[in-house]
C-alpha positions in Angstrom: -5.1 -35.4 -2.4 -8.5 -35.8 -0.9 -10.8 -38.3 -2.5 -14.0 -37.0 -4.1 -17.0 -39.0 -5.3 -18.1 -38.6 -8.9 -21.2 -36.8 -7.5 -19.1 -34.3 -5.7 -17.0 -33.6 -8.8 -20.1 -33.2 -11.0 -21.7 -30.9 -8.5 -18.6 -28.8 -8.3 -18.4 -28.7 -12.1 -22.0 -27.4 -12.3 -21.4 -24.8 -9.6 -18.3 -23.4 -11.3 -20.1 -23.3 -14.7 -22.5 -20.7 -13.3 -22.0 -17.0 -13.9 -18.8 -15.5 -12.4 -18.3 -11.7 -12.4 -15.6 -9.3 -11.3 -17.0 -7.3 -8.3 -14.3 -4.9 -7.3 -10.7 -4.3 -6.6 -9.8 -2.9 -3.2 -6.7 -0.8 -2.5 -7.7 -0.1 1.1 -9.1 -2.4 3.8 -12.1 -0.2 4.4 -13.1 -0.7 0.7 -13.8 -4.4 1.2 -17.3 -5.7 0.4 -19.5 -6.7 3.2 -18.6 -10.2 4.6 -21.9 -11.7 3.6 -20.7 -14.7 1.5 -18.1 -17.4 2.1 -14.8 -16.6 0.5 -11.8 -18.5 -0.6 -8.6 -16.6 -1.6 -5.7 -17.2 -3.9 -2.2 -16.1 -3.0 1.2 -16.7 -4.6 4.3 -15.2 -6.2 3.8 -12.9 -9.2 3.6 -14.9 -12.4 2.7 -18.1 -10.6 -0.4 -18.4 -12.7 -3.1 -17.1 -10.3 -5.2 -15.5 -13.1 -4.9 -18.5 -15.3 -6.0 -20.8 -12.5 -9.0 -18.6 -11.5 -10.0 -18.4 -15.2 -9.7 -22.1 -15.6 -11.8 -22.9 -12.5 -14.7 -20.8 -13.9 -14.2 -21.7 -17.6 -13.6 -18.1 -18.6 -10.6 -16.6 -20.4 -10.6 -13.0 -19.1 -12.3 -12.9 -15.8 -9.1 -12.4 -13.9 -6.5 -10.3 -15.6 -2.9 -11.5 -16.0 -0.1 -10.2 -13.8 1.3 -8.0 -16.6 -1.3 -5.5 -15.5 0.1 -4.4 -12.1 -2.6 -1.9 -11.4 -5.1 -4.6 -10.5 -2.6 -7.1 -9.2 -1.8 -4.8 -6.3 -5.3 -4.8 -5.1 -7.4 -7.4 -3.4 -9.7 -8.4 -6.3 -13.2 -10.0 -5.6 -15.1 -12.2 -8.0 -18.7 -13.3 -7.4 -19.6 -16.9 -8.3 -23.4 -17.0 -8.9 -24.1 -15.1 -5.7 -23.0 -18.1 -3.7 -19.3 -17.4 -2.9 -16.5 -15.1 -3.7 -13.1 -15.9 -5.2 -10.5 -13.5 -3.9 -7.3 -12.7 -5.8 -4.6 -11.4 -3.3 -1.7 -9.2 -4.4 1.2 -11.3 -5.6 4.6 -11.2 -3.8 8.1 -11.4 -5.1 7.8 -8.3 -7.3 11.2 -7.3 -8.6 10.2 -4.0 -10.3 8.1 -2.3 -7.7 9.6 0.0 -5.0 9.9 -1.3 -1.5 7.2 1.1 -0.2 4.8 0.0 -2.9 5.4 -3.7 -2.2 4.9 -3.1 1.5 1.7 -1.3 0.9 -0.1 -4.0 -1.1 1.4 -6.9 1.0 0.2 -5.2 4.2 -3.3 -5.0 2.5 -3.2 -8.7 1.9 -2.2 -9.4 5.5 -5.0 -7.1 6.8 -7.5 -9.0 4.8 -6.2 -12.4 6.1 -6.3 -11.3 9.7 -9.8 -9.8 9.8 -12.0 -11.6 7.2 -14.6 -13.6 9.1 -16.0 -15.2 6.0 -12.6 -16.4 4.7 -12.8 -20.2 4.6 -9.3 -21.0 3.1 -6.4 -19.6 1.2 -5.0 -21.5 -1.7 -1.3 -20.7 -1.9 -0.1 -21.3 -5.5 3.4 -22.6 -6.0 5.0 -23.2 -9.4 5.5 -26.9 -9.7 8.7 -26.4 -11.7 10.4 -24.7 -8.7 8.6 -26.0 -5.6 8.7 -24.1 -2.4 11.4 -21.4 -2.3 12.8 -19.1 0.4 10.6 -16.2 -1.0 7.5 -18.3 -0.1 8.5 -18.7 3.6 7.3 -15.2 4.4 3.9 -16.0 3.0 3.7 -19.3 4.8 4.7 -17.6 8.1 2.0 -14.9 7.5 -0.7 -17.5 6.9 0.4 -19.4 10.0 0.4 -16.2 12.1 -3.1 -15.3 10.8 -4.3 -18.8 11.7 -6.1 -19.0 8.4 -6.4 -22.5 6.9 -4.4 -22.7 3.7 -3.7 -25.3 1.1 -0.9 -25.5 -1.4 -1.8 -25.8 -5.1 1.0 -26.6 -7.5 0.6 -24.9 -10.8 2.0 -25.4 -14.3 2.4 -29.2 -13.8 2.2 -29.7 -17.6 5.7 -28.2 -17.8 7.2 -31.1 -15.9 8.2 -34.5 -17.2 6.1 -37.5 -16.2 6.5 -38.4 -12.6 8.2 -35.2 -11.5 5.0 -33.5 -10.3 4.4 -36.3 -7.8 8.0 -35.8 -6.4 7.4 -32.1 -6.0 4.0 -32.9 -4.4 5.6 -35.3 -1.9 8.4 -32.8 -1.1 5.9 -30.0 -0.5 3.8 -32.1 1.8 6.9 -32.9 3.8 7.9 -29.3 4.0 4.6 -28.1 5.4 4.0 -31.0 7.7 4.7 -29.1 10.9 3.1 -25.8 9.9 0.0 -25.3 12.1 -2.4 -23.8 9.6 -1.4 -25.8 6.5 -4.0 -28.3 5.2 -2.3 -31.6 4.7 -3.0 -32.1 1.0 -1.4 -30.7 -2.0 -3.3 -30.4 -5.3 -1.4 -30.6 -8.6 -2.8 -28.5 -11.4 -2.4 -27.4 -14.9 -4.6 -24.5 -16.0 -3.5 -25.0 -19.6 -4.5 -28.7 -19.6 -7.2 -28.6 -17.0 -5.5 -31.2 -14.8 -6.5 -31.0 -11.1 -9.1 -28.4 -11.7 -12.1 -30.7 -11.1 -10.6 -31.8 -7.7 -9.8 -28.2 -6.8 -13.4 -27.1 -7.5 -14.7 -30.0 -5.4 -12.2 -29.0 -2.6 -13.5 -25.4 -2.7 -17.1 -26.5 -2.7 -16.5 -28.8 0.3 -14.5 -26.2 2.2 -17.1 -23.4 1.8 -20.1 -25.6 2.4 -21.8 -24.2 -0.7 -24.4 -26.5 -2.2 -26.4 -26.5 -5.4 
C-alpha cells in the first residue's frame, strides 16, 4: 500500500466529510453528465460491497443503494462530492438472475464509459477478500487493460477474515496482477463495516484525482 503522511490522511478525511449527493443514473452513454470534473469509478461483482464502500468513504448510510435494487445497479450512477469530483458506481458483473441480453446491455454501457471518459482518473476494482480473484473477474481485468484505464484493486469485507489472512490475499492479488499493463501496483485492504483501510483509500483517491482543499 502507498504510504501517506498524516497531513494527507487528514486532508482526505476533510474532503470526504463534505457534502456528497446522488447526481443521476445513466442507462445510455449519451445520458452521461458533461466531463467537467475528475472522476473515479468503482467496479466489481454484484454483492461485493460497492454501495457499502462508497457510503463508508463519504460517511453516509444511504447515498449509494445496495445491490438488492437492480434498477439502479444496472446503470452508471454518478455521485458529486462537494462539486470537486464525482464518484461513479459502475454496473456489477456476475449476475445470476438477469437474462444474458440484459447483462450484456449494462456491461456494454460500463465498457463504453471506460473507453470514452476523458475525466476518468482511475477505476477501483472491488474484490471480496474472502474469495480473492476468481475466474469471473478475469473479464473485468481484461476489459480494463484493453481500455488502458488505470485501475487499482480494493479488497472488501476484510473483517470477515481471520487475523493474517487478509495480508495473504493481498500478496496473492498483487502477484496475480503483476503483469497486467493497466493495474496499479498496490492493493488496499478495506472493511466498510469496521472502517479499516478507508482513510488510506480516501487519500489515494485525493492523490489520484489531484483534488485539493
